[in-house]
N, C-alpha and C positions, 0 to 999 in steps of 0.2 A: 511430613509428606503431603497432608491435606492442605496445609498452608501454602506449600510450593505449587501445588496444582491450581489453587485458586488465585494466587497472586505472584505469578512468575514474571510479570512485567515484560512480556514479549508478545509477538503477534501470533504465536502458536495457538491452535485450537485443539487442545489435548482431549482425546476421546478414550484412550486406553493407556493404563500405566502399569509397568511391570516392576516387580520387586522380588527380592528373595524371601525366604521363609520369615525372617524377622519382621515384626510389625503387622503380620496378617491376622489381626484380631477381629472379633465380630463387630466391634464398634467402628473400626476402619472400613470394613465392608459396608456397613449401614450408611455411614456418612458419605462414602464415595458414591453410592447409589443415589442418595438423596440430592447430591450435588451434580449428578449427571455424568459421572466418570465410570469407566469400566475398570475395576480393580482386578488385576490379573497377576497374582503372586505365584512363584514357583514354590510349592509347599513340599518340603522334603518327606514328611510322613503323611502324605495325603490319604493313603489307604487306611490309616489308623484313626482318621477324623470321623466323628459322628456325623450322620446326616439327619436333617430335621424336616418334618412335614407339618402341614397345618391341621390336618384331620387326624383321625385315629390311625395308629400304627398297625397296618395289616401284615399278614405273612405272605411271602411270595418265594417260591422255590428259587427263582433266578436272583433274588436279592437277599437271600438269607445269610450270606457272608458279610453283609454290610450292617452297620449298627444304626438304627433309626430311633429317633425320639420325637416327641411332639413339642412344638413351641407354644408359648402363651399368646394365642391369637387375640384374646380379649385385651391384653395389655397393649399390644401393637395398635389396635383400633383406638383405644382410649387416648393414647399418647401420640397419635399420628400428627395432630396439629402442632403439638409442642416440638416434635422432631423436625417438622418442616420449618418452624421458627428458628430452631437452632441452626439448621442448614443455611437459612437465609441470613442469619447474623454472621456466619462464617464467610459466606459468599460476598457480602457487602463490607467486610472488614470491621464490623462492629466489635467482634471478639475473635481472637486467634484460635484456630482449632487445637493447637498444642496446649494452650492454657485451659481451654474448655474441657478437653479430654483428661487433663490432669485433675481438674476439679471433680469431674464425674467419677474418675477412678478412685478418688479419695473416699467416697461414700456411695458405692454402687448399690448397696442393698437398700439404703434409705431413699435414693433418688429414683423416681419412677421413670424419668426420661432415660437415665443410664440403663436401666433394666430393659426398657423398650428398645433402645438402640441395640443392645446385646441380642434380644430375641429376633429383631429384624435382620441383624447381621448373620445370625445362624441360618436363616432362610437364604440370604444372598450367597453365603459361602457354600451352602448345599447346591444351589443352582450352578455356581461356578465349578464346583468339584465334579458334578455329573457331566458337564460339558468338557471339562479338562480330561476326564477319563476316556471319553469316546472320540474326541476331536484331536487327531494327530497334528493338524495344521495349527491349532491353538497352542499346543505344547511347543511346537517348533518356533512359533512366533514369539512366545515368551522367552525361549532360550536365546533367540537372536537379539531380542531387545536387551536382555541382561548382559549378553556379551558386548554389545555396544556401550552399555553403561560401564562395564569393567574396563573397556578400552579408554573411555573418558577419564576414569579414575587413575588408570596407569599413566596417562599423559600428565595429569595433575601432579602425581607423585614424582614424575621425572623432572618437572619444572620447579617444584617447590623445594628449594634449599637442599639440593642433592638427595632428594627422597626422604629427608628427615620429617618433613610435614608438621612442623611445630609452629604454633602461633604464640609468640612470646610477648606480644603487646598487651598491656593491661587494659587500656581503654577500648570499649566496644567499637568506637568510631575508627580507631587505628586498625583493629582487627578487620573491620568491614572494608577499609581501604586496601589492606593487604590482600584480602580475598578477591576484591574487585580487580586488582592488578593481575592476579593469577588467572581470573576468568578472561581478562582482556588478552593475555598472552595465548591462552588456549583458543580463543576465538580467532586471533590473528593466524595461528598455525592452521586451523580448520579452513579459514578463508583462502590461505595460500595453497593448501593442498587441493581444495575444490577447484580453483582456477586451473591448476596444472593437470589435475586428473581429467577435467573436461577437455583440455587440449590434447591429452594423451589418448582419450577415447576417440576424439575426432581424427587424430592422426592414424590410429589403427583402422578406423572405418574407411578412411581414404585409401588405405592400402589393401582393402578388400576383406578385412576381418569383420565377422558378424558378432556384434556384442549386443545382447538383448537388454532392454531397459530394466527388466526384472533383475538381471545380474548387476547392473549399475546401482540399483537401489540397495543392494546388500553391501556395498563398499563404503565404509565410513572414512571420512577424511581426517583421521586422528593419528596417523603414523608420524613418528618423529625421528626415525633412524637416519634419514637423509638430511637432518637439520643439525647444525653445529650449535649445541646448547652451552658450550664452554668457550669463553673468549670475550673480546671487546665488541660492543655494539654501538653503531652510529645511527641515530634516528633522523639525521638531516635529510630533507627530501632530495631525491635523485630524479631530475627531469628527464633523464635519458631512458628511464624504465617505467613502463605503464602497461595497462591491460592490452594495449595494442602493440606492445613491444616486449614480449615475454622472452625469458631466457630460452635458449634452444633445448629441446628435449634430447635426452641421451638414449639412443637405441641400443638395446642389448639383445642377444640371441640366447634363448633358453636351451636346455638340453634336448628338447624335442625339435629344435630347429625353427621355432616360431618366434617372430620378432615381437617384442613387448616394449611399450613406451614407458620410460621411467623419468621422473622429473629430476632435474639436476640438483645435486646437493648444494646447500647454501654455503 
């Protein structure tokens, strides 16, 4: 995940990343913070996680149901420079995060940097959990982000060999070519949907419908039900079809009597 955030080879400036419970370790929290990312996982057993503080653990009537422990502040201060060098090496591609974290996990007790990352991650996870508990908009934002990710995975499964999803190529280069082709098809479908969704929104607005931009932002162009994924394909250019000459939209009437624009099936 850290490797993908640092080297995604796109023009996106990622600020916040959503994941499910898997992978939400202390070291991931620490590295994401050192690299300038907001790591926002949906932790299934969040209420069972321990919370950590820098100073002495005091007693409070309002917080007595939560478990608090103290982190090793001295170790974080001593290894702060080393942790920054580790983050810089990952950011500039000197070493991959996956390789580095495997090495650190192999001997965490003997390695001071690994221990310091764990201690820093405990603080970062505590700060995140406290905000997660009190901020409903953050919880909703994480859920929406995960749903979009699942929609992307569903499209990939639909396209990849009838949902079998197996890479049978032995060579890594062949596997990368096959994965790149899958991403190309997914990008083509997203681009197609984006063009026609934009035209559909414009058509509805011309008819007097009020569609807020906040609503549009929650619609992901990842649907495939209108696309024929089985059959013969011809990739020869068609000069008669362009962005200025789109296929006509198909207008349907919902059960409430309101017109909705839907793009024509391919």
